[in-house]
C-alpha positions in Angstrom: 27.7 -44.3 -26.8 25.5 -43.5 -29.7 22.1 -45.2 -29.8 21.7 -48.2 -32.2 19.0 -47.8 -34.8 16.4 -50.4 -35.7 14.8 -50.2 -39.1 11.5 -52.1 -39.4 8.5 -52.6 -41.7 6.2 -49.9 -40.5 3.0 -51.5 -41.7 3.7 -55.0 -40.4 1.8 -55.9 -37.2 4.4 -58.4 -36.2 7.2 -55.9 -36.7 5.3 -53.2 -34.8 4.8 -55.7 -31.9 8.5 -56.5 -32.0 9.4 -52.8 -31.8 7.0 -52.4 -28.8 8.6 -55.5 -27.2 12.1 -53.8 -27.5 10.8 -50.5 -26.3 9.4 -52.1 -23.1 12.7 -53.9 -22.4 15.2 -51.2 -23.5 16.1 -50.2 -19.9 19.4 -48.5 -21.0 17.7 -46.4 -23.7 20.0 -48.0 -26.3 17.7 -48.1 -29.3 16.1 -45.6 -31.8 13.6 -46.7 -34.4 12.6 -45.8 -38.0 10.3 -47.5 -40.4 12.0 -48.8 -43.6 9.4 -46.8 -45.6 10.2 -43.5 -44.0 12.6 -40.9 -45.4 15.0 -41.6 -42.6 14.7 -45.3 -43.2 15.4 -44.9 -46.9 18.3 -42.5 -46.3 19.9 -45.0 -43.9 19.3 -47.9 -46.3 21.1 -45.9 -49.0 23.9 -44.9 -46.7 24.6 -48.5 -45.7 24.0 -49.8 -49.3 21.0 -51.9 -48.4 18.4 -52.9 -50.9 15.5 -50.4 -50.4 13.0 -52.9 -51.9 13.8 -55.5 -49.3 11.2 -54.5 -46.8 11.1 -58.0 -45.3 14.4 -57.4 -43.5 14.8 -56.1 -40.0 17.9 -54.0 -39.8 20.1 -53.0 -36.9 22.6 -50.2 -37.4 25.1 -50.3 -34.5 28.5 -48.7 -34.2 28.6 -47.8 -37.9 27.7 -51.3 -39.2 24.4 -52.7 -40.5 23.1 -56.1 -39.5 20.2 -57.8 -41.2 17.8 -60.6 -40.6 18.6 -63.1 -37.8 22.0 -61.4 -37.0 20.1 -58.1 -36.3 17.4 -59.7 -34.2 19.9 -61.7 -32.1 22.1 -58.6 -31.5 19.1 -56.7 -30.3 18.1 -59.5 -28.0 21.6 -59.6 -26.6 21.2 -56.0 -25.4 17.8 -56.4 -23.7 18.8 -58.0 -20.5 17.8 -61.3 -18.9 16.1 -63.5 -20.0 15.7 -62.1 -23.5 19.5 -61.9 -23.9 19.7 -65.6 -23.6 18.4 -65.8 -27.1 21.8 -64.7 -28.3 22.9 -68.3 -27.8 21.2 -69.1 -31.1 24.1 -67.2 -32.8 26.0 -70.6 -32.8 23.5 -71.9 -35.4 24.9 -71.3 -38.9 23.6 -68.1 -40.4 22.1 -69.8 -43.4 19.9 -71.9 -41.1 18.9 -68.9 -38.9 18.1 -66.8 -41.9 16.0 -69.6 -43.5 13.8 -69.5 -40.4 13.8 -65.7 -40.5 12.8 -65.7 -44.2 10.0 -68.1 -43.5 8.5 -65.8 -41.0 9.2 -62.7 -43.1 7.5 -64.2 -46.2 4.3 -65.0 -44.2 4.2 -62.1 -41.7 1.3 -60.3 -43.3 -0.7 -63.5 -43.7 -0.1 -64.7 -40.2 -0.1 -61.4 -38.3 -1.8 -58.9 -40.7 -0.7 -55.4 -41.7 -1.8 -51.8 -41.3 -2.5 -49.4 -44.1 0.0 -46.8 -42.7 3.0 -46.9 -40.4 2.4 -46.8 -36.7 2.3 -43.4 -35.0 4.1 -43.6 -31.6 2.5 -42.1 -28.6 4.0 -39.2 -26.7 5.8 -41.4 -24.2 8.0 -43.0 -26.8 8.0 -40.5 -29.7 11.5 -39.3 -28.9 12.8 -42.8 -29.7 11.6 -42.5 -33.4 13.8 -40.8 -36.0 
């Protein structure tokens, strides 16, 4: 099975913490990562016809399909094992409500969690997971 790819805002502290959370729990080595701002991230956004200016979105590319916002986050959670996979139960909430909560956090992520001037640089231990 081909790894799923997570595109994330590389300068967002919350997004970087989320990527680190996934890396620590990805026991099946299922995920690869790329900042939305990177050349790889931009190429994948173009390939999947995503808005390259929408850096507030978390994107999961899995089995040839791109998922964004809450759908992407919940699909990642589903693959991380117990107890994180229990979060997938929120999929029953209508998407417009889930995405409204997602958008609230996305709009305020820099104010609440801060941001870096440059994208994170992974250490040697996890560098192979980054595209």
